[in-house]
N, C-alpha and C positions, 0 to 999 in steps of 0.2 A: 196678864191681868186678872182678876176671877170674875168669868162670867155672869155668875149669879147678884154680882152687888145691883144695886137697886139705880145705886148711881155712879158719876165720876169725878175724880178729884183731877183738877189741873191746876196747875202754874205756870205762869207766864211774867214777862218782863214786859212791859210799856214803856218804850223812851219815845216823846213827842219832840222834835224839834221844828224849828222855823226856819228858814235860812232869809238872812239879813240882803237886803237887797244891793247895798254897796260894796261890804268887806265881804262877802259868799263865807263870814264864817256862820257859826249856829248857836242861834241861843234858844233854852229849854222853854216853853210858852204850853200853858195849857189849852187844848184845842178840845170846840165843842162837840158833841157829836153823840151818835147810837153807838155804844161800842158792844158787840155781839161776839160769844164764844162759836166756835162753827167748828163743829165735830163730825167728822163719816162715823158712821153706825153701822152695823153689819145689816141693818132692816131698812138702812136710808139715810140720808145727810140731815138730821137735827139744829133748828134755828135755836141756841140758847141767851137768854137777853139777862144779862149783868146791870149794875149803875142802880139806878135810883125803883130795882123792882120789877115786879113782872109788868109786863106792858108797856114800859120806858118808850119815848119816843122821843127823837130828836131833838134838843134842847130840853126836854122836857124835865132834866136836872141839872141845875148848874155847876158849874165846873166844880167845887165844893165838895156837891153830895155826889157827884161822880167820880169814887173813890176808887179808880180805876188809873186816874190823872193824877199831876203834881207836881212840884219845882224841879224832882230829882227823878232818877230811879230807883222804880223801886217793884215788890213782887205783890201778887192778888189771887187769891184764889177763888176756883169756882167749884161751884158739887151742882149737880145738877140729881133734880129728881124728878122721877122716870116714871109715868104710867105704865109700863112693861118693864121688862130688863129682858132687854135684848143684851147679847155676848157683842163686848163692846173690844175692837180688834186695834191692835195695835196701829193707827194710820196717824194720818196729819192732823195736827192741831194748830189750826191759823188763827189772828184776828181779824175781825173784820171793821175798819173804820169807814162811816158812813158819816164824811165832815162836811159842811157846807158845800163843799165843793165839786168833791167826787169821792167816790168808792174804794177802796184797797184792799186787796185782801197780800198778808204775808204769809206766807206758809214754809214752817222749817222742818228737819228731821227732829228738833225736838221742840219744847213748849216755849223757848224766846220770842220773841215777836218785837220790833221796831218800827217805826211807821217815820220814814222821810216825805215831805211833801215834794223834792223833788226827784224822787225815786219813779220808774215806770214800772209797773206790777199788774199783776191780771185784777180786770174789774169785772165785777161780776153785778150783771144787771139788776135791774130792779125785783124781777120776778122772782131769779134763782135766791135772794136773802129771803125770803118767805117761803119757805119750805113745808116740809108735812106736818109741821107740830113745832108747838111755840108753849116751853114748859115753863113754870116759875123755877126758882131760881131761889135758894136760901143765903141768909145774909151770911158771907161767907168773905168781907171784904173785910184784906189783909194791910197789918202795919205797913206805913211806909219806912222804906231801907234806907242807911244813909249813903252818898254817895256811894258806887259801891267799884271798888276797881277792876272790876272782871268784866265792867261794859264792854257791850262791841266796841270795835273802831268802824269809822264811819266807811272803810274801804271793804271790812268784812260783812257789816251792812250792804254794802252795793252789791258783794258776790249774792247772799244770802240770798235777797232779797229776787237779783233777778233768776236765779233759782228756784225761788219760789214763785215767780209769774210763769215756768213752767210747766209745774207741777199741780194734777188735779188725778182725784182717785178713782181705781179700777174696782167693781166691785166686786165680791169675794169668790159668786159662781162664777162672772165675766173673768175670771184671773185665771178657775179651772179650766176653763172652758182653750185658754192660748197654752194650757198645759199641756194639752193633748197636742201639741203643732210638735213634730219629730223634730224640727232646723226655723231658726228663727227667719220669718218672711218678711221681706221689705220691698215695697213699693215705689218709685217714684211719683210724684204729684205733680201737673200744671194744670193752670186756673184760666177763665178769660184772657185769652191771648188777643182776642179780638185781631185776627191779622186782616181784617176786612178794614179796621179805621187805623192801625197803624203804621207806620211804613217800615216798621223795623222787625216784622214779625217773623219772618226768615231769621235772622239773624237770634230774635229772641227765643225761639224751637231750639236752634242751634247751640245756647249755651246752657239750655238744657239736657239736650243730647249730649255734649262734650260730658255733662256733669255726671250725667245717667252712666258714660260706659264707663266713667271713676269708680263709682256707686258701685256695680253690678246689682242695681233689683231685678227681684224675680217677674215683676212685669214694669210696665211705665201705663199711666191714664194722665186724658186730659179732662174735665171737669166739666166741660161746656164751655161757649162763647169759643169756639175755636176757628174755625176758617169759613166760611159756605164750600158746601157742595159740589162746583165746580171745577173745570175743566183751567181755568186760570190760579185756582190755588193749589194745581198738583205738586211743583212745589214742598211747600208746606207740608200738606200731606203725607207728601211721598217721605219725607226726612221725618216726620215725625213715627210712622208706620214702620218706615227700616230700621228705627234706632234698637226695635227689639221685637222678638219673636211674639210677644204678647202685649201688642199697645193695644189698650183698650180705650172706649170712649162714651163720654156722657153726651145726649144732646142736651144743649142750651137753647134759652127763649129768641138769642139775636142768632142763633144757626139756620133758621129756616126763614132769614130775613127775606127781602127783595124775589120774593114768589118762590123761596128754594123749599123742600118738604125735606119731610123723617124718613122719608123711604131713600131720597138721594142722602141722605144721610149716613146713614144702613148701607147702603149699596155703596159710595164713594168712600167713605170712612175703613169700611168692614165690619160693622157690626151685625151682628146675632140677630138682634132684635132690638128697637126703642127703649126696653128693659130686659133688663137678664139675671142670670146667677152665673158664679163665674169661681170657681174652685185654684187659687193658687196658694198650690205647698199644705194643703188642707185648711186654712185661710179664706174664709166665703166669702164674694165679693157679691153684695144685691145691690143691681146697681137698678136705680127707678127715672121714670121720664115726669119730670116736673111740672109739663108745657099740656098737661090736656086740657079740655075745654069740660064743661059741665056746672062747673061751682057756684052754688047756691047764693055764694056770698060777691060773685067777680062783679066788680065795678067800674071794669074798661081796664084799658091796656092788654098787656102781655096774659096768658092766662098762666096762673100759678098753681098746681092741684094738682094732685094724686087724686085720679078716677078712684071708680070704686071695681073695676077689673083688675088695678095695679094693686090695690091696699088688699084685697080678695089675693091676687099671687101672695104677694108679700108675706102674711097670714100663713101661707099653705106652705112658704116658702124655710119661716123661721121655725112651723114646726116638723117640718122635714129633715130640715139643714143635723149634722152630726158635728159644732166645729163651732169654734169662734165665727164672728161673723162682725165688718164691718159697712153699713150702708151707707150708698156711696147716689148724690142728685144732686144736678146745678143748683135749682130751686134750691134755699135753707130750708131745713124742716124746723129749725127753733128759730129765734131769734130777730133780730132786723130783717126784713121782706121776705118772710118765712111763706112756706103757702096758704093759700086760703086754710087748709081744712088741717093744719099742723097739730092741734089738740087730739087731732082722729089719730093722728098718725105716730103721734109721740106716745099713744094707750099703747101701741100696736107693739112699738120698742119696747117701751116699758114693761109688758107683761114679756117680753124673751128676755131682760136684763140678763137673766143668767147665760147669754149666750153674744150676745151686741155689744163688742169693744167702744166701737166708737161709729156716731155719725158725720160723716162731712160733706161739702156743699161749696161750692163755689157761688156767682150770680152777685154777691153781695161788695165785693173788691174791699175788706176787710179783713183784718186780722182779731181773730174772735173765739174766744171758747165756754161754753155756755151746759150747763145743767139742767137734763127734764125727766124727771118720773125715774132718776137712778143709771140716766145715759149721759153719757156726753157727746154736745154737739160741737162740733169744729169748723170757723169758717177760714177756708183756704185761699189767699189775697189773688186777686191777680196776677198776671206777669207782666201787665204793662200799666195799667194806670189808676187813676179816681175820675169818676165822671162825675162833673161839678154844671153842664147845662148851658145853655144859651145864654145865662142872663150874668155868666163870667166868662164870655169869649176871651181869650190869651193866646200868644205866640207862644210857646215854649221853644220850637226850633224854629229852624229859617224859613224866609218867604217862601222860598221852593217846594219844600217842605208840605206846609201849610196848603197853598193853593194846591197841589195834588192828592194831600189828605186831611181835605177841610176840617173831618170831625176830630183831628185831634184839639182842636180849637175850643174846645166844648174837655179838655178833659187836664189833668195835673198828670203829667205820665212821670214813670218810675226810670232813673238812668240804666236801673241794670236790669233785666230778666228775672221776675221771683218764681219760686219752685222749693217743692222742699222732696223729701225721703222719709217715711213712715217706715217704720223696725218694729217687727209682733217680735218678743222672743221669749221661748218658754222656759228658760233656764233662768231669768229673773222676774218671768211672768211682768212685764212691762210693755209698754207702748211707748216709742223714741220719733220725736218729730224732728227733722233736722232740717231748718229753714235757710234763708238769703234775705238779707238786709242791703238796701240801696239807699236813696236820694234821689227827691224831687229835682223835675229838670223845668226850672225855671219857678213862677210861688206856689206853693203850696195852698192846699181848700180852705186851711183856716187864711192865710194870707190874704185872700181873693176874699173871706168872707162868705164864703161858699155855704148855706143851709144842708146843715144834717140830721139824718134820724137822729131825735133825742136824747136816744138810749146811747148814743156811739161819740166818743171824746177823741176832737184832733192831738194824735199824738200818742192814745192808747190804741185803740181798734183803726182808727184812718191812720196809716203810716207806711211808707213801704218800705215793708218788712214782712217777713213769715218767722215767728218767733221758733226758738226752739223747744219743743216739749216733751215732756215725760209723764206717763198716764204710770203711777205706779199702785201696785197692786196694793190690798186693803191685807189680806191674810191668804196666807197659800190654800 
C-alpha cells in the first residue's frame, strides 16, 4: 500500500447471527452495538469509528442507521481520514463488536469478518478500545449485497475465530529486534503452582517437566507463587530446578508467606537476585520483583509495586541491551490486579517498544492478553486453580484431601496442570505461545456465583486453559 496516502480504505463483510435456544440453528439478526474498525499502524494502533458518524456511541444509532448491519451478508467500505500520514503496513484488520453483552475481536488474515455469539474469541478490555487517537470517518456506507454464495461456513468461521483469538500484532521495530536472533528461542512457562495450597503440586510440576523434556526449551521459568523456600518443599523445588540447566524463578507475593523471606527464595531456589537480567540465545529476559513496599497508593494487603530502585534499573537495562526483550513479573504490569504504579512502568516499556516484545505475568490466575503503549501484556494462567474465597467454600476432592489441605476449599481447581511454551522465531518474525487446556474439578466459579473483577468474563479470561497464541509481525 502506498505509504503517502493519507487514508486507508478497507472492505469487509459482517455476518451477525444469533443462536436459537431450542433447535441450535442460526437466524440472521441485527445486533445493536458500537462497531469499530481496528487497524494496527506503524505509529500505533488507531481506533476508527463508523456507523452513525464520528463519536457514535453504543446504541446511539438505530440498526437502520448503522449501515454495517442488515438482514443478509453485505459489504461495507471505510475510509480513514488521518491527521498525519503514517506508513500503513500490511497488518491485520479486525472488527471490534461492542454489544450489550460483551466485546469480541475477530481478526483474520484478510478483511472478512464474522461475529458469532457462541464463539470464544479474544476480548479487548475497555481501556484497550480507547486508543491514542479517534478520527472522523467519511460517509462511505456500502450498498447491501445479495445473499452471497461464498459466505463463510460455520465450521470455517469457527476455525478462523479460534485463530483470531490467538493473534496480536508485533510492532515493526520490535520485529526487527527479533530478526537479530540467530535461531529460535523457546522458554517453558508455569505460573502460580501454589504447592503449599494444593495436594498435587509435585504431580503438576512433573507434568510440566515431562512436557518440557519433549519440547526441549532453551530455559524454563516459574512466574511466582511456586513453593515456600524451605526444606519440606525440597522435592518440588529440586524437581523443577533439575529439569533444565537454566531454571529461572520469579518471586510471587505468596512465596514469602508464613515468615519466609525473599533472600530465602533467592538462596534456596537458586536465584541471582530478586530482580535480574538473563540472556537466552540473544533474547533478554528482564525479571522484576513486584513485591516492593513504599507505594504511595497502597491501601492494604500484599504490596504490589515496582519501586524506584527497580524502575531505574529497568530503564537502564532497556537502554543498555542490544536485542529483543521480554519483561517478566509475578504481578501484572497491565490489566486486572496490576501493580500500583502500572502506568509508570507501562510508560517505561512504551519508550522501549522497539525492543520490548512482550511483558508476561502470573498472579491473576487468568488467561488474557492486552495492549498498552505499543507493548503487549500477557497474563499466564495458574497451573492449579482459580481462587473464589471463603464465601464459596466447597469440596472438589475427597474429605481426606480437604482435611489435609483446607485452602483447596477456597478454590476451583483445574483437573490438569496448566503451562505454556513461548517461542521467539527470527525467521518468521513471530512469537508463538503453545498453551494447554483442562477442565474444572467440581463446580466452576460461575456455577458458584463467585464475584470477579468487572473487566473479566467467565469462560473468556476465567477458564481452565492457556490459549495458543501468535504474535505476528506487522512488517519486516
